[in-house]
Every structure is written in C-alpha cells, then in structure tokens.
C-alpha positions in Angstrom: -31.4 23.6 16.3 -29.8 26.4 14.2 -27.0 27.2 16.7 -26.3 23.4 17.1 -25.8 23.0 13.4 -23.7 26.1 13.2 -21.5 24.9 16.1 -20.9 21.5 14.5 -20.1 23.1 11.1 -17.6 25.4 12.7 -16.0 22.8 14.9 -15.8 20.2 12.0 -14.5 22.8 9.6 -11.8 23.9 12.1 -10.7 20.3 12.7 -10.6 19.6 9.0 -8.5 22.7 8.4 -6.2 21.7 11.3 -5.7 18.2 9.9 -4.9 19.7 6.5 -2.2 22.0 8.0 -0.7 19.2 10.1 -0.7 17.0 7.0 1.1 19.6 4.9 3.7 20.0 7.7 4.0 16.2 7.9 2.9 16.0 11.5 -0.1 13.8 11.3 1.6 10.7 9.7 -1.6 8.6 9.8 -1.8 8.5 13.6 -4.8 10.8 13.5 -6.6 8.5 11.2 -6.3 5.0 12.6 -4.1 3.9 9.7 -1.1 3.1 11.9 0.6 -0.2 12.2 -1.7 -3.2 12.1 -4.6 -1.2 10.5 -3.5 -1.0 6.9 -1.0 1.8 7.1 2.8 1.8 6.6 3.3 -0.9 9.3 0.4 -3.1 8.2 0.1 -5.4 5.2 -1.9 -4.3 2.3 -2.6 -7.7 0.9 -1.5 -8.8 -2.5 -2.2 -5.4 -4.1 -5.4 -6.5 -5.8 -7.8 -6.1 -2.9 -6.1 -3.0 -1.5 -6.7 -1.7 2.0 -10.1 -2.0 3.6 -12.6 0.8 3.5 -12.6 2.5 6.9 -15.6 4.7 7.6 -15.0 5.7 11.2 -11.8 7.7 11.2 -11.0 11.0 12.7 -11.0 12.6 9.3 -14.3 10.9 8.4 -16.0 12.0 11.6 -14.8 15.6 11.4 -16.0 15.7 7.7 -19.3 14.2 8.7 -19.8 16.8 11.5 -18.8 19.7 9.3 -21.2 18.7 6.5 -24.0 17.7 8.8 -23.8 21.1 10.4 -23.5 23.0 7.1 -26.4 21.1 5.6 -28.7 21.4 8.7 -27.9 25.1 9.1 -28.4 25.8 5.4 -31.6 23.9 5.2 -33.1 25.7 8.3 -32.0 29.1 6.9 -33.8 28.2 3.7 -37.0 27.5 5.6 -37.0 23.7 5.7 -38.8 22.1 8.7 -36.7 20.5 11.4 -38.2 17.1 10.4 -36.8 17.5 6.9 -33.6 19.3 7.8 -32.3 16.7 10.3 -32.5 13.6 8.1 -31.1 15.5 5.1 -28.2 16.8 7.3 -27.6 13.2 8.5 -27.4 12.1 4.9 -25.0 14.9 4.0 -22.8 13.9 7.0 -22.8 10.2 6.1 -22.0 11.0 2.4 -19.0 13.2 3.5 -17.7 10.4 5.8 -18.1 7.9 2.9 -16.3 10.2 0.5 -13.4 10.7 2.9 -13.1 6.9 3.4 -13.1 6.3 -0.4 -10.4 9.0 -0.9 -8.2 7.7 1.9 -8.5 4.1 0.5 -7.4 5.4 -2.9 -4.4 7.3 -1.4 -3.4 4.2 0.6 -3.2 2.1 -2.5 -0.4 4.3 -3.7 1.7 3.7 -0.6 4.7 1.3 -1.0 4.6 -1.3 1.7 8.3 -2.1 0.9 7.7 -5.8 0.3 10.1 -7.3 -2.2 8.2 -9.2 -4.8 9.9 -12.4 -6.0 8.4 -11.9 -9.5 10.7 -8.9 -9.8 13.7 -11.2 -9.9 12.8 -12.8 -13.3 15.3 -11.7 -16.0 17.8 -10.3 -13.5 21.4 -11.3 -13.2 22.4 -13.1 -10.0 25.4 -14.7 -8.4 25.5 -18.2 -6.9 25.9 -18.0 -3.2 25.5 -21.7 -2.3 26.4 -24.2 -5.0 23.4 -25.4 -7.1 23.4 -29.1 -8.1 23.1 -30.0 -11.7 19.8 -30.6 -13.6 17.3 -30.0 -10.8 19.0 -32.4 -8.4 18.6 -30.0 -5.5 18.6 -26.3 -4.4 21.4 -23.9 -3.9 21.2 -20.1 -3.3 21.7 -17.0 -5.3 22.0 -13.3 -4.4 20.7 -10.5 -6.6 19.3 -7.0 -6.6 15.5 -6.6 -6.6 13.8 -3.3 -5.9 17.1 -1.7 -4.9 17.7 -4.4 -2.3 20.1 -7.3 -2.1 18.1 -10.4 -1.7 18.8 -14.1 -1.4 16.6 -16.9 -2.8 16.9 -20.6 -3.0 17.6 -21.6 -6.6 17.7 -24.6 -8.9 18.7 -25.2 -12.5 16.7 -27.6 -14.6 19.5 -28.3 -17.2 23.2 -28.2 -17.4 26.1 -28.7 -15.0 26.2 -27.8 -11.4 26.8 -24.1 -10.7 29.6 -23.2 -8.3 29.7 -20.4 -5.8 30.4 -17.1 -7.5 29.1 -18.3 -10.9 27.1 -15.6 -12.8 23.5 -16.7 -13.5 20.2 -15.3 -14.8 16.9 -15.8 -13.1 14.5 -17.3 -15.7 11.4 -18.1 -13.6 9.8 -18.5 -10.2 9.4 -22.1 -9.1 7.7 -21.5 -5.7 7.7 -19.3 -2.7 11.3 -18.1 -2.2 12.6 -20.4 -5.0 13.8 -19.3 -8.4 15.0 -21.1 -11.5 18.3 -19.9 -13.0 20.5 -20.6 -16.0 24.2 -20.1 -16.3 25.2 -16.7 -17.8 28.0 -17.0 -20.3 31.1 -15.1 -19.3 32.7 -12.6 -21.8 35.4 -15.2 -22.7 32.8 -17.8 -23.5 30.9 -15.3 -25.7 34.1 -14.5 -27.6 35.1 -18.1 -28.0 31.6 -18.9 -29.5 
C-alpha cells in the first residue's frame, strides 16, 4: 500500500498548494469550498452572529487535506515498519483530523466575513431626519432617514412625548421599539440652544 499512500499524499498536497495559490490570487472566491450563496458564504445568511456559520466537514479543502494527511501518515507509518493493520486506521484518523481542522479553521474565517446586513441597533444615538411626519406622544408612526453602517436607511419612528414632528425636523434615535421601528426625540436646533 506504500505507493497508494504516496500517491494520495502527493495528489492531496498538490491540490492544497493549488488552492492556496488560487486563494492568494483571489480566484477561488469560496466556489471551490461549497461556501457559495445559500451555504453560509457571502450570499447566505450567517444567522444572528451568535451561532455563526455551520461546521462543514465535507468541502474540497477538507477532502484534499484529508487525502494529503491520510497518505502522509500511511506512508510514514509503513516506512517506519508499522503493520498495514495498524497503519491504515491511524492514517484514516490523521485524514479525519485534518479534515476536521480545516472545517474549524474555515468556520473561524467565515465568522469574520461581513454579511452586509444593517443592524437596527446601530441606529441608537444617531441623528436622523423626519421623512414622514410623526404624530405626537406615541399616537402613531412616521418615518425617519439616517445613516447606519455607511448606508442611508429608513425606519418607522414614533415619539413617546412632545409635539408632532414635521417632515425635515432633526431628531435623535433613542431606542428600538420593534422590528424596523425606532423611538426618536426632537433634536434642538442651534437657535433653540442659544435661546435656552
């Protein structure tokens, strides 16, 4: 089985090296790994950030790493004089551990990816402008526009106290009321600050 182990080690090592070179050149872009849209990559949803992407064992990188380490371990054990009955299961274990290590490393890397989702919690404390008038004292919802994560976003808004807020009025977001709804308060203008 020595030539078989050596062949797997060389083939797996070559494919790992090829994937590394393609990655450095930016040509693999997750397509070789099964992390494309719908599978937890740039196009998929990563959950709420707490759970992170799922652990994927069977990927091209994982399989090539498993083949390389299976071949290296088997070839090395046979060269060291281990019996085939011992070399084969130990080589399988080495291959599985390599595949597991690649899966864990890829999961860690995917956690750092930005999925581009604007988080409404990022609006709290930010200045905004009334887009659709907001009724007084929580009597209904209007809309505000503001910048969150370098994007102009629009949320439904309400104010719990004070007068109605007209279109164009400066406000500050003070809390998140629900999905897509924020609470705002009027922001004093410069003239109001000087008059006080």
